[in-house]
KERO-174827 format. One record per residue: residue in one letter; x, y, z of N, C-alpha, C in turn; residue number from 1. Coordinates in steps of 0.1 Angstrom, whole numbers, plus 5000, padded with zeros to 4 digits. Example, Ala and Ser with C-alpha at 12.3 -4.5 7.8 and 13.67 -1.06 7.14 Angstrom:
# residues 2
- r n.x n.y n.z ca.x ca.y ca.z c.x c.y c.z k
- A 5132 4943 5078 5123 4955 5078 5132 4967 5078 1
- S 5128 4978 5071 5137 4989 5071 5129 5000 5079 2
//
This chain:
# residues 210
- r n.x n.y n.z ca.x ca.y ca.z c.x c.y c.z k
- M 7042 2671 2258 7033 2659 2259 7039 2648 2250 1
- T 7042 2636 2256 7047 2625 2249 7035 2618 2241 2
- K 7039 2610 2231 7029 2603 2224 7020 2594 2232 3
- S 7026 2588 2242 7019 2580 2252 7009 2588 2260 4
- D 7013 2600 2265 7004 2608 2272 6993 2614 2263 5
- L 6997 2617 2251 6987 2622 2241 6976 2612 2239 6
- K 6980 2600 2238 6970 2589 2235 6961 2587 2248 7
- K 6967 2587 2260 6959 2586 2272 6949 2598 2274 8
- S 6955 2610 2271 6946 2622 2273 6935 2622 2263 9
- L 6938 2617 2250 6927 2616 2240 6916 2607 2244 10
- I 6920 2596 2250 6909 2586 2254 6901 2592 2266 11
- I 6908 2598 2275 6900 2604 2287 6891 2616 2282 12
- N 6896 2624 2273 6888 2635 2268 6876 2630 2260 13
- I 6877 2619 2253 6866 2613 2246 6856 2608 2256 14
- L 6861 2602 2267 6852 2597 2278 6845 2609 2285 15
- I 6852 2620 2287 6846 2631 2293 6834 2637 2285 16
- V 6836 2638 2272 6826 2643 2263 6814 2633 2263 17
- A 6816 2620 2263 6806 2610 2263 6798 2611 2276 18
- F 6805 2612 2287 6798 2612 2300 6790 2625 2302 19
- V 6795 2636 2297 6788 2649 2298 6775 2649 2290 20
- L 6776 2643 2278 6764 2642 2270 6754 2633 2276 21
- I 6758 2621 2282 6749 2612 2288 6742 2619 2300 22
- A 6750 2625 2309 6744 2631 2321 6735 2643 2317 23
- A 6739 2651 2307 6731 2662 2303 6717 2658 2298 24
- V 6717 2648 2290 6704 2642 2284 6696 2636 2296 25
- W 6703 2629 2305 6696 2622 2316 6689 2633 2325 26
- M 6696 2644 2328 6690 2654 2336 6679 2662 2329 27
- A 6682 2664 2316 6672 2673 2308 6659 2666 2306 28
- V 6659 2653 2304 6646 2646 2302 6639 2642 2315 29
- G 6646 2645 2326 6639 2642 2339 6643 2629 2344 30
- S 6643 2629 2358 6647 2616 2365 6640 2616 2378 31
- S 6642 2606 2386 6636 2604 2399 6646 2609 2410 32
- L 6656 2616 2406 6666 2621 2416 6659 2632 2424 33
- R 6664 2633 2437 6657 2642 2446 6664 2655 2448 34
- A 6677 2656 2445 6685 2668 2449 6691 2675 2438 35
- L 6690 2689 2437 6696 2697 2427 6694 2692 2413 36
- T 6682 2690 2409 6679 2685 2396 6669 2694 2389 37
- A 6669 2694 2376 6659 2702 2369 6657 2696 2355 38
- T 6646 2699 2348 6644 2693 2335 6646 2703 2324 39
- K 6649 2698 2313 6651 2706 2301 6661 2717 2303 40
- F 6658 2729 2298 6668 2740 2299 6669 2746 2314 41
- G 6660 2741 2322 6660 2745 2336 6673 2740 2343 42
- A 6679 2730 2338 6691 2724 2344 6703 2734 2342 43
- L 6702 2743 2333 6713 2753 2331 6715 2763 2342 44
- K 6705 2763 2351 6706 2772 2362 6717 2768 2372 45
- F 6721 2755 2371 6731 2750 2381 6745 2752 2375 46
- F 6754 2757 2383 6768 2758 2379 6774 2745 2377 47
- T 6769 2734 2383 6774 2721 2381 6772 2717 2366 48
- V 6760 2720 2361 6757 2716 2347 6766 2725 2337 49
- D 6766 2738 2340 6773 2747 2332 6788 2744 2331 50
- S 6794 2741 2343 6808 2738 2343 6812 2725 2336 51
- N 6803 2715 2337 6805 2703 2330 6803 2704 2315 52
- I 6794 2713 2311 6793 2715 2296 6806 2722 2291 53
- L 6811 2732 2299 6823 2739 2296 6835 2729 2294 54
- V 6836 2720 2304 6847 2711 2303 6845 2700 2292 55
- G 6832 2698 2289 6829 2689 2278 6833 2695 2264 56
- V 6830 2708 2263 6834 2715 2251 6850 2716 2249 57
- A 6856 2719 2261 6871 2719 2261 6877 2706 2258 58
- A 6871 2695 2263 6876 2682 2261 6874 2678 2246 59
- L 6863 2682 2240 6860 2679 2226 6870 2686 2217 60
- L 6873 2699 2220 6882 2706 2211 6896 2700 2213 61
- M 6899 2697 2225 6912 2691 2228 6914 2677 2221 62
- A 6904 2669 2221 6904 2656 2215 6906 2657 2200 63
- I 6899 2667 2194 6900 2669 2179 6914 2673 2176 64
- S 6920 2682 2184 6934 2687 2182 6944 2676 2184 65
- Q 6941 2668 2195 6950 2657 2198 6950 2646 2187 66
- S 6939 2644 2181 6938 2634 2170 6947 2638 2158 67
- K 6949 2651 2157 6958 2657 2147 6972 2659 2152 68
- E 6974 2655 2165 6987 2657 2171 6993 2671 2171 69
- K 6984 2681 2172 6988 2695 2172 6978 2702 2180 70
- V 6982 2706 2193 6973 2713 2202 6977 2728 2203 71
- A 6968 2737 2200 6971 2751 2201 6973 2755 2216 72
- P 6982 2764 2219 6984 2769 2233 6971 2774 2240 73
- W 6962 2780 2232 6950 2786 2239 6941 2775 2244 74
- L 6942 2763 2238 6934 2752 2242 6938 2747 2256 75
- Y 6951 2748 2259 6955 2744 2272 6949 2753 2283 76
- T 6949 2766 2279 6943 2776 2288 6928 2773 2291 77
- L 6921 2771 2280 6907 2767 2281 6905 2755 2289 78
- K 6914 2745 2288 6912 2733 2296 6915 2736 2310 79
- L 6924 2745 2313 6927 2749 2327 6915 2755 2333 80
- V 6909 2765 2326 6897 2772 2331 6885 2762 2334 81
- A 6883 2753 2324 6872 2743 2325 6875 2733 2336 82
- T 6887 2729 2338 6890 2719 2348 6889 2726 2362 83
- V 6893 2738 2363 6891 2745 2376 6876 2746 2380 84
- S 6868 2749 2370 6853 2750 2372 6847 2737 2377 85
- V 6851 2725 2371 6845 2713 2376 6851 2708 2389 86
- V 6864 2711 2391 6870 2708 2404 6863 2715 2415 87
- I 6860 2728 2413 6853 2736 2423 6839 2730 2425 88
- T 6832 2726 2414 6820 2719 2416 6821 2707 2425 89
- M 6831 2699 2423 6833 2687 2431 6835 2690 2445 90
- L 6844 2699 2448 6848 2702 2461 6837 2709 2469 91
- V 6829 2718 2463 6818 2724 2469 6807 2714 2473 92
- T 6805 2704 2464 6796 2693 2466 6800 2685 2478 93
- V 6813 2680 2478 6818 2671 2488 6818 2678 2502 94
- F 6823 2690 2502 6825 2696 2515 6815 2707 2520 95
- Y 6805 2709 2511 6794 2719 2516 6780 2714 2512 96
- L 6777 2713 2500 6764 2709 2496 6759 2696 2502 97
- G 6767 2687 2503 6763 2674 2508 6758 2675 2522 98
- F 6762 2685 2529 6758 2687 2543 6745 2696 2545 99
- V 6741 2703 2534 6730 2712 2536 6718 2708 2528 100
- V 6719 2699 2518 6707 2695 2511 6698 2686 2520 101
- P 6685 2688 2520 6676 2681 2528 6675 2666 2524 102
- T 6679 2663 2512 6677 2649 2508 6689 2640 2511 103
- G 6699 2645 2518 6710 2636 2523 6722 2637 2514 104
- Y 6733 2635 2520 6746 2636 2514 6748 2628 2501 105
- F 6744 2616 2501 6746 2607 2490 6736 2609 2478 106
- S 6726 2617 2481 6717 2621 2470 6724 2629 2459 107
- L 6735 2635 2463 6743 2643 2453 6752 2635 2445 108
- F 6752 2622 2447 6761 2613 2440 6754 2601 2434 109
- Q 6741 2604 2429 6733 2594 2423 6730 2598 2409 110
- G 6729 2588 2400 6725 2591 2386 6734 2601 2379 111
- S 6728 2611 2373 6735 2621 2366 6744 2629 2375 112
- N 6739 2631 2388 6747 2638 2397 6761 2632 2400 113
- F 6761 2619 2400 6774 2611 2401 6784 2615 2390 114
- I 6778 2616 2378 6787 2620 2367 6792 2634 2368 115
- F 6782 2643 2370 6785 2657 2371 6794 2661 2383 116
- H 6790 2655 2395 6797 2660 2407 6810 2652 2410 117
- L 6812 2641 2404 6824 2633 2408 6832 2627 2396 118
- L 6825 2620 2387 6832 2613 2376 6839 2622 2366 119
- V 6832 2632 2361 6838 2641 2351 6849 2650 2358 120
- P 6846 2655 2370 6857 2663 2376 6870 2655 2378 121
- V 6869 2643 2383 6880 2634 2385 6888 2631 2372 122
- L 6880 2628 2362 6886 2625 2349 6893 2637 2343 123
- S 6887 2649 2345 6893 2661 2340 6906 2665 2347 124
- F 6906 2663 2360 6918 2665 2368 6929 2656 2364 125
- I 6926 2643 2362 6936 2633 2358 6942 2637 2345 126
- A 6933 2640 2335 6938 2643 2321 6947 2655 2321 127
- F 6942 2666 2328 6950 2679 2328 6963 2678 2335 128
- V 6963 2672 2347 6975 2672 2356 6985 2662 2351 129
- F 6981 2650 2347 6990 2639 2344 6994 2637 2329 130
- F 6985 2641 2320 6987 2637 2306 6987 2649 2296 131
- E 6985 2661 2302 6984 2673 2293 6995 2683 2297 132
- K 7006 2678 2302 7016 2687 2307 7022 2696 2297 133
- T 7024 2709 2300 7029 2719 2291 7035 2731 2299 134
- D 7043 2738 2292 7048 2751 2298 7043 2763 2290 135
- C 7033 2761 2282 7028 2772 2274 7017 2780 2281 136
- I 7012 2776 2293 7002 2784 2300 7009 2794 2309 137
- A 7008 2806 2306 7014 2817 2314 7007 2818 2327 138
- F 7014 2823 2337 7009 2825 2351 6996 2834 2350 139
- K 6996 2844 2342 6985 2853 2341 6972 2847 2337 140
- C 6973 2835 2330 6962 2828 2325 6953 2822 2337 141
- N 6959 2822 2349 6951 2817 2360 6939 2826 2363 142
- F 6941 2839 2359 6930 2849 2362 6918 2846 2352 143
- F 6920 2839 2341 6909 2836 2333 6899 2826 2340 144
- S 6904 2819 2350 6895 2810 2358 6884 2818 2365 145
- F 6886 2831 2367 6875 2839 2373 6863 2840 2364 146
- I 6865 2839 2351 6854 2842 2342 6841 2834 2344 147
- P 6842 2821 2344 6830 2813 2346 6823 2816 2359 148
- L 6830 2818 2370 6824 2822 2383 6818 2835 2383 149
- I 6825 2845 2377 6819 2859 2376 6806 2859 2369 150
- L 6806 2852 2357 6794 2852 2349 6783 2845 2356 151
- Y 6786 2834 2362 6775 2826 2369 6771 2834 2382 152
- G 6781 2841 2389 6778 2848 2401 6768 2860 2398 153
- I 6769 2866 2386 6760 2877 2382 6746 2871 2380 154
- Y 6746 2860 2373 6732 2854 2371 6726 2849 2384 155
- Y 6734 2843 2393 6728 2838 2406 6724 2850 2414 156
- A 6731 2861 2415 6728 2872 2423 6715 2879 2418 157
- V 6714 2880 2404 6702 2886 2399 6689 2877 2402 158
- S 6691 2864 2401 6680 2855 2404 6676 2856 2418 159
- V 6686 2857 2427 6682 2858 2442 6676 2872 2445 160
- M 6683 2883 2440 6678 2896 2444 6664 2900 2438 161
- T 6661 2894 2427 6648 2897 2421 6637 2888 2427 162
- H 6641 2879 2436 6631 2870 2443 6633 2871 2458 163
- M 6635 2883 2463 6637 2885 2477 6626 2894 2483 164
- E 6621 2890 2494 6610 2898 2501 6614 2900 2515 165
- N 6615 2912 2520 6619 2916 2533 6632 2909 2537 166
- G 6641 2909 2528 6655 2904 2531 6656 2889 2530 167
- V 6645 2882 2527 6645 2867 2526 6642 2863 2512 168
- V 6651 2853 2507 6649 2848 2494 6637 2839 2493 169
- Q 6629 2840 2483 6618 2831 2481 6623 2817 2479 170
- P 6616 2807 2483 6620 2793 2482 6622 2789 2467 171
- G 6633 2782 2465 6636 2777 2451 6645 2786 2443 172
- Y 6649 2798 2449 6657 2807 2441 6671 2808 2447 173
- D 6673 2802 2458 6687 2802 2464 6691 2787 2465 174
- W 6692 2780 2454 6693 2766 2454 6706 2761 2460 175
- Y 6716 2769 2461 6729 2765 2467 6730 2770 2482 176
- Q 6719 2777 2486 6718 2782 2500 6730 2791 2504 177
- F 6734 2799 2495 6745 2808 2497 6741 2822 2504 178
- F 6727 2824 2503 6722 2837 2507 6714 2836 2520 179
- K 6718 2827 2529 6710 2825 2541 6710 2838 2550 180
- L 6721 2846 2548 6722 2859 2556 6716 2870 2548 181
- G 6709 2868 2537 6704 2878 2529 6714 2884 2519 182
- A 6711 2896 2514 6720 2902 2504 6734 2904 2509 183
- K 6736 2906 2522 6750 2908 2527 6759 2896 2525 184
- S 6752 2884 2522 6760 2872 2520 6770 2874 2508 185
- M 6766 2883 2499 6775 2885 2487 6789 2890 2492 186
- L 6789 2897 2503 6802 2903 2508 6811 2892 2513 187
- I 6806 2880 2515 6814 2869 2520 6816 2859 2509 188
- V 6805 2855 2503 6805 2844 2493 6813 2847 2481 189
- Y 6811 2859 2475 6818 2862 2462 6833 2863 2464 190
- P 6838 2871 2474 6852 2872 2475 6858 2858 2478 191
- F 6851 2850 2486 6856 2836 2490 6858 2828 2477 192
- F 6848 2828 2468 6849 2819 2456 6859 2825 2446 193
- L 6861 2838 2446 6871 2843 2437 6885 2838 2442 194
- G 6887 2840 2455 6900 2835 2460 6902 2820 2459 195
- F 6891 2813 2461 6891 2798 2461 6895 2794 2446 196
- S 6888 2800 2437 6890 2797 2423 6905 2799 2419 197
- F 6911 2811 2423 6925 2813 2420 6934 2803 2426 198
- L 6931 2799 2439 6939 2789 2445 6939 2776 2438 199
- I 6927 2771 2434 6926 2759 2427 6933 2760 2413 200
- S 6931 2771 2407 6937 2773 2394 6952 2773 2395 201
- Y 6958 2779 2405 6972 2780 2407 6978 2766 2410 202
- I 6971 2759 2418 6975 2745 2421 6976 2736 2409 203
- L 6965 2737 2401 6964 2729 2389 6975 2733 2379 204
- W 6977 2746 2378 6987 2752 2369 7001 2747 2372 205
- K 7004 2747 2385 7017 2742 2390 7019 2727 2388 206
- L 7008 2719 2390 7009 2705 2388 7010 2701 2374 207
- N 7004 2710 2365 7004 2707 2351 7017 2709 2344 208
- R 7025 2719 2349 7038 2723 2343 7047 2711 2342 209
- K 7055 2711 2330 7064 2700 2328 7076 2701 2338 210
//
C-alpha cells in the first residue's frame, strides 16, 4: 500500500465509521421508513445492520492502524470478511429484496437504508479493492467469510423454526422471506448463500491482490 493509497483508504474508512454510526442511531431511535426497519436493539435482527456494524468496526481498527502507518496482516483478513458481508447485503437488496418487499423497490434506499444498503457497501468495496491492496491475505482466509453468514443463519433459522405453525412461518419472523417453502427452504437457501459468499470473497480477494 503506497502512502497515497494509505491516505485515501484512511479517509474512506473514517467516512465508513461515521456513516455506520449515523445510520445505526437513525434506525435505533426510530424513523418513518416503511421497509425492513426496527427500533432500538430490534434492529440487530437484520443482517444488514449486523454486517454494517462489522465493517464499521473493521474500518475503525484499520483507520487506527493506518494512522500509525502499520497495518497488521489479520486486519486485512477482517476487512475482507466485513466487506464481503456488506457487499452481499447490497447485492441481495438490489437483486432480490427490492422486488419482494410490499413497500416498493426504492423504499430500501431511503434514509438509513440508503446508507446501510448502498453507501457503506460501495465505500467498503472501493477502499478494499483499490486502496488496501496486499498479498498478505492467504487463499484459505476466504473461508472466514462464511463465519458471519453461518452465525446469522443459525439465528435466523431458530427465529423462523420457533415461530412456525403447520409448516407456515408466523408473520414478522421471516423478514427476508427466505422460508416461503417452509423448513425445506433451508436446503436451498443456506447452500446458496455459502457458495455465494465464497464467490464474492474470492472475487474481492483477487481484485485486492497487488
